[in-house]
C-alpha positions as CSV (number, residue, x, y, z in Angstrom):
1,X,159.2,147.3,107.8
2,X,156.5,146.2,105.3
3,X,153.1,145.1,106.4
4,X,153.9,141.5,105.3
5,X,157.1,141.5,107.3
6,X,155.2,142.8,110.3
7,X,152.6,140.0,110.0
8,X,155.4,137.4,109.7
9,X,157.1,138.8,112.8
10,X,153.9,138.9,114.9
11,X,153.0,135.3,113.8
12,X,156.5,134.1,114.6
13,X,156.4,135.6,118.1
14,X,152.9,134.2,118.7
15,X,153.9,130.7,117.5
16,X,157.0,130.7,119.7
17,X,155.0,131.7,122.8
18,X,152.4,129.0,121.9
19,X,155.0,126.3,121.7
20,X,156.5,127.4,125.0
21,X,153.1,127.4,126.7
22,X,152.3,124.0,125.3
23,X,155.6,122.5,126.6
24,X,155.0,124.1,130.0
25,X,151.4,122.8,130.5
26,X,151.4,119.6,128.3
27,X,150.8,117.4,131.3
28,X,147.6,119.3,132.2
29,X,145.5,118.8,129.1
30,X,142.6,117.0,130.8
31,X,139.2,118.4,131.7
32,X,139.9,118.1,135.4
33,X,143.3,119.8,135.2
34,X,141.9,122.5,133.0
35,X,139.1,123.2,135.5
36,X,141.6,123.5,138.4
37,X,143.9,125.8,136.4
38,X,141.1,128.0,135.1
39,X,139.5,128.4,138.5
40,X,142.4,130.7,139.4
41,X,141.4,133.2,136.6
42,X,138.0,134.0,138.0
43,X,136.0,136.1,135.6
44,X,138.7,135.7,133.0
45,X,138.4,131.9,133.0
46,X,136.5,131.8,129.7
47,X,139.0,133.9,127.9
48,X,141.9,131.9,129.3
49,X,140.2,128.7,128.1
50,X,139.7,130.0,124.6
51,X,143.3,131.1,124.4
52,X,144.5,127.6,125.5
53,X,142.1,125.9,123.1
54,X,143.2,128.1,120.2
55,X,146.9,127.3,120.9
56,X,146.1,123.6,121.1
57,X,144.5,123.9,117.6
58,X,147.6,125.5,116.2
59,X,149.9,122.9,117.7
60,X,148.0,119.8,116.4
61,X,146.6,118.9,119.9
62,X,143.3,117.0,120.0
63,X,140.5,119.5,120.0
64,X,137.9,116.9,121.3
65,X,139.5,117.2,124.8
66,X,138.9,120.9,124.9
67,X,135.4,120.7,123.3
68,X,134.4,118.2,126.0
69,X,136.0,120.4,128.7
70,X,134.2,123.5,127.4
71,X,130.8,121.8,127.8
72,X,131.7,120.5,131.2
73,X,133.0,123.8,132.5
74,X,130.7,126.4,130.9
75,X,127.5,124.5,130.0
76,X,125.9,123.6,126.7
77,X,125.3,127.1,125.4
78,X,128.2,129.2,126.5
79,X,130.5,126.2,126.2
80,X,129.5,125.8,122.5
81,X,130.1,129.6,121.9
82,X,133.6,129.4,123.6
83,X,134.5,126.2,121.8
84,X,133.5,127.5,118.4
85,X,135.2,130.8,118.9
86,X,138.5,129.2,120.1
87,X,138.6,126.6,117.3
88,X,137.9,129.3,114.7
89,X,140.6,131.5,116.1
90,X,143.1,128.7,116.1
91,X,142.2,127.7,112.6
92,X,142.6,131.3,111.5
93,X,146.1,131.7,113.0
94,X,147.1,128.4,111.4
95,X,145.9,129.6,108.1
96,X,147.9,132.8,108.4
97,X,151.0,130.9,109.5
98,X,150.9,128.8,106.4
99,X,150.3,131.8,104.1
100,X,153.0,134.1,105.5
101,X,155.5,132.0,107.5
102,X,155.7,128.3,106.8
103,X,154.4,127.6,103.3
104,X,157.2,125.1,102.4
105,X,156.7,123.1,105.6
106,X,153.0,122.9,105.1
107,X,153.3,121.9,101.5
108,X,155.6,119.1,102.5
109,X,153.3,117.8,105.3
110,X,150.2,118.1,103.0
111,X,151.8,116.0,100.3
112,X,149.7,115.0,97.3
113,X,146.5,116.0,99.0
114,X,147.4,119.6,98.7
115,X,146.7,119.4,94.9
116,X,143.1,118.3,95.7
117,X,142.6,121.4,97.9
118,X,144.2,123.8,95.4
119,X,142.0,122.5,92.6
120,X,138.9,122.4,94.8
121,X,139.3,126.0,96.0
122,X,140.1,127.2,92.5
123,X,136.9,125.6,91.2
124,X,134.5,126.2,94.0
125,X,135.9,128.8,96.4
126,X,134.3,128.9,99.8
127,X,131.9,126.1,99.0
128,X,134.8,123.7,98.8
129,X,136.1,124.9,102.2
130,X,132.6,124.3,103.6
131,X,132.5,120.8,102.2
132,X,135.9,119.7,103.6
133,X,135.0,121.2,107.0
134,X,131.8,119.1,107.1
135,X,133.2,116.0,105.4
136,X,136.5,115.0,107.0
137,X,138.6,114.1,103.9
138,X,141.6,115.8,105.6
139,X,142.8,115.9,109.3
140,X,141.3,119.1,110.8
141,X,144.5,120.6,112.2
142,X,146.5,120.0,109.0
143,X,143.6,121.3,106.9
144,X,143.8,124.7,108.7
145,X,147.4,125.0,107.5
146,X,146.9,123.6,104.0
147,X,144.0,125.9,103.2
148,X,146.4,128.8,103.8
149,X,148.3,127.8,100.6
150,X,145.2,128.1,98.4
151,X,143.9,131.3,96.8
152,X,140.9,131.7,99.1
153,X,140.7,135.0,100.9
154,X,140.8,135.2,104.7
155,X,137.2,136.4,105.3
156,X,135.4,133.7,103.3
157,X,137.7,131.1,104.9
158,X,136.9,132.2,108.4
159,X,133.1,132.4,107.7
160,X,133.0,129.0,106.1
161,X,135.1,127.5,108.8
162,X,133.0,128.9,111.7
163,X,129.6,128.1,110.2
164,X,130.5,124.6,109.2
165,X,132.1,123.7,112.6
166,X,128.8,124.5,114.4
167,X,127.4,120.9,114.3
168,X,130.5,119.3,115.7
169,X,131.1,122.0,118.3
170,X,127.5,121.7,119.6
171,X,127.6,117.9,119.7
172,X,130.9,117.6,121.6
173,X,130.0,120.5,123.9
174,X,126.7,118.9,124.9
175,X,128.5,115.5,125.3
176,X,130.9,117.2,127.8
177,X,128.0,118.8,129.6
178,X,126.0,115.6,129.8
179,X,129.1,113.7,131.1
180,X,129.6,116.3,133.9
181,X,125.9,116.0,134.8
182,X,126.1,112.2,135.0
183,X,129.2,112.3,137.2
184,X,127.5,114.7,139.5
185,X,124.5,112.4,139.7
186,X,122.1,115.2,138.8
187,X,118.5,114.7,137.8
188,X,117.9,114.0,134.1
189,X,121.5,112.9,133.5
190,X,120.3,109.8,131.6
191,X,118.1,111.9,129.2
192,X,120.9,114.4,128.7
193,X,123.3,111.6,128.0
194,X,121.0,110.1,125.4
195,X,120.5,113.5,123.7
196,X,124.3,113.9,123.6
197,X,124.7,110.6,121.9
198,X,122.0,111.5,119.4
199,X,123.7,114.7,118.5
200,X,127.0,112.9,118.1
201,X,125.3,110.3,115.8
202,X,124.0,113.2,113.7
203,X,127.5,114.6,113.3
204,X,128.9,111.2,112.4
205,X,126.1,110.7,109.8
206,X,126.2,114.2,108.4
207,X,129.3,113.8,106.1
208,X,127.6,110.8,104.4
209,X,124.5,112.8,103.8
210,X,126.4,115.8,102.4
211,X,128.4,113.6,100.1
212,X,125.2,112.2,98.7
213,X,123.5,115.6,98.2
214,X,126.5,117.5,97.0
215,X,126.6,118.3,93.3
216,X,129.7,117.1,91.5
217,X,132.5,119.5,91.2
218,X,132.0,121.2,87.8
219,X,133.7,123.3,85.2
220,X,132.0,125.7,82.7
221,X,132.8,125.2,79.0
222,X,134.3,128.7,78.9
223,X,136.6,127.9,81.9
224,X,137.6,124.6,80.2
225,X,138.5,126.4,77.0
226,X,140.6,128.9,79.0
227,X,142.5,126.2,80.7
228,X,143.1,124.3,77.5
229,X,144.3,127.4,75.7
230,X,146.5,128.3,78.6
231,X,148.2,124.9,78.6
232,X,147.2,124.0,82.1
233,X,147.6,120.5,83.4
234,X,144.1,119.1,82.8
235,X,143.0,115.9,81.0
236,X,139.7,116.2,79.0
237,X,137.9,112.8,79.0
238,X,135.0,112.4,76.6
239,X,132.9,109.3,77.6
240,X,130.6,109.1,74.6
241,X,130.6,106.1,72.4
242,X,133.1,106.1,69.6
243,X,130.4,106.7,66.9
244,X,129.1,109.8,68.8
245,X,132.7,111.0,69.6
246,X,133.4,111.1,65.8
247,X,129.9,112.0,64.8
248,X,128.2,115.1,63.6
249,X,128.6,116.9,67.0
250,X,132.3,116.3,66.8
251,X,134.6,116.5,69.8
252,X,137.1,118.9,71.5
253,X,140.4,118.5,69.7
254,X,142.3,117.8,72.9
255,X,139.8,115.2,74.2
256,X,140.7,111.6,75.0
257,X,137.8,109.2,74.2
258,X,137.0,106.3,76.7
259,X,133.4,105.3,76.3
260,X,131.5,105.1,79.6
261,X,130.9,101.3,79.5
262,X,134.7,100.7,79.0
263,X,135.8,103.2,81.6
264,X,136.1,100.8,84.6
265,X,138.4,98.5,82.7
266,X,140.5,101.4,81.4
267,X,141.2,103.1,84.7
268,X,144.8,101.8,84.8
269,X,145.5,104.0,81.8
270,X,144.5,107.0,83.9
271,X,146.5,106.1,87.0
272,X,148.9,109.1,86.7
273,X,145.8,111.3,86.8
274,X,144.5,110.0,90.1
275,X,145.2,113.3,92.0
276,X,145.4,115.6,89.0
277,X,142.5,117.4,87.2
278,X,140.3,115.3,84.9
279,X,137.5,117.1,83.1
280,X,134.7,114.7,82.0
281,X,132.2,115.5,79.3
282,X,129.7,113.9,76.9
283,X,127.0,115.4,74.7
284,X,125.1,116.9,77.6
285,X,125.8,115.7,81.2
286,X,124.1,112.3,81.7
287,X,127.0,110.0,80.9
288,X,129.5,112.5,82.4
289,X,127.8,112.2,85.8
290,X,127.9,108.4,85.7
291,X,131.6,108.6,84.7
292,X,132.3,110.9,87.7
293,X,130.8,108.3,90.1
294,X,133.1,105.7,88.6
295,X,136.2,107.9,89.0
296,X,135.3,109.1,92.5
297,X,134.6,105.6,93.7
298,X,138.1,104.6,92.4
299,X,139.9,107.4,94.3
300,X,140.2,110.1,91.5
301,X,140.2,113.3,93.5
302,X,140.4,115.9,90.7
303,X,137.5,114.8,88.5
304,X,135.3,117.7,87.2
305,X,132.0,117.7,85.3
306,X,132.1,119.9,82.2
307,X,128.7,121.6,82.4
308,X,126.6,121.4,79.2
309,X,129.1,119.1,77.5
310,X,129.6,119.1,73.8
311,X,126.2,120.7,73.2
312,X,127.3,123.8,75.0
313,X,130.8,123.7,73.4
314,X,129.2,123.8,69.9
315,X,126.6,126.5,71.0
316,X,129.5,128.8,71.9
317,X,131.1,128.2,68.5
318,X,134.4,126.7,69.8
319,X,136.4,124.5,67.4
320,X,135.4,120.8,67.2
321,X,137.0,117.9,65.3
322,X,134.8,115.8,63.1
323,X,135.5,112.9,60.7
324,X,135.8,113.9,57.1
325,X,132.4,114.1,55.5
326,X,130.5,114.7,58.8
327,X,128.7,118.0,59.4
328,X,126.8,119.3,62.4
329,X,123.1,118.8,62.1
């Protein structure tokens, strides 16, 4: 039996056992019921909790219930460690299931958004995984499976997943701990509750901050040339004015020209590109960045900035189309 077949068999058996366990204990997925069940495991309670949490992640069960329970049962520090470890383990198994066992099912469930993930990972690698973990553009449980269909390797996926889940794990764990303290009427419960809410507010605000600070997805001129020469599905959009497009600097032969000021009114022409790659360039990057904001605000998920624009294209000596009589200055 090949290594790949062995992995598939092991994943299939684990998935079957996970489904059976979920069906058996589906009525007990509450912090109170979990505490009662875990009490019977004694020193193995933490391991049992992590296994159940990981299975829940694989089977699309709400992770927030387990994150809160982890904080209530094990405290803010150990609870966060157990929650993070379990969620990462579940996300890893889901990734492997998609890659080796259920790729067709995952592709069907992911729909058109899978193209965004494939393009993002191809362009940015682990950085894109980190971004989608911190900014919830995709449901968490489905994202675990969908990323298994991309080219990212297992280790970068696991590391980016674990590190970028830390803020959420810490906030929900502390919220569960604070809730337990409040119910028990212990001293300082109000202060702990306010701190928990503050942490949760930070987690809610974090995606907005990251989206503002994140540099636009980009493409080098060399990579653009490779994709165009390879006949890949990518639209090259040049947003310079018509005079500059046909001027001395010329333009890439495959480029479509829509000046920046006309772009908002011409978006219907690009409707079929809404979830497909669109490389945006100008002479340098100034107009390109403004065009990317227009496209992103209108829901274009595959827009890419061509770093260096036409200036870099000419510097590298790639062919450019110019009007007859024009020469590069």
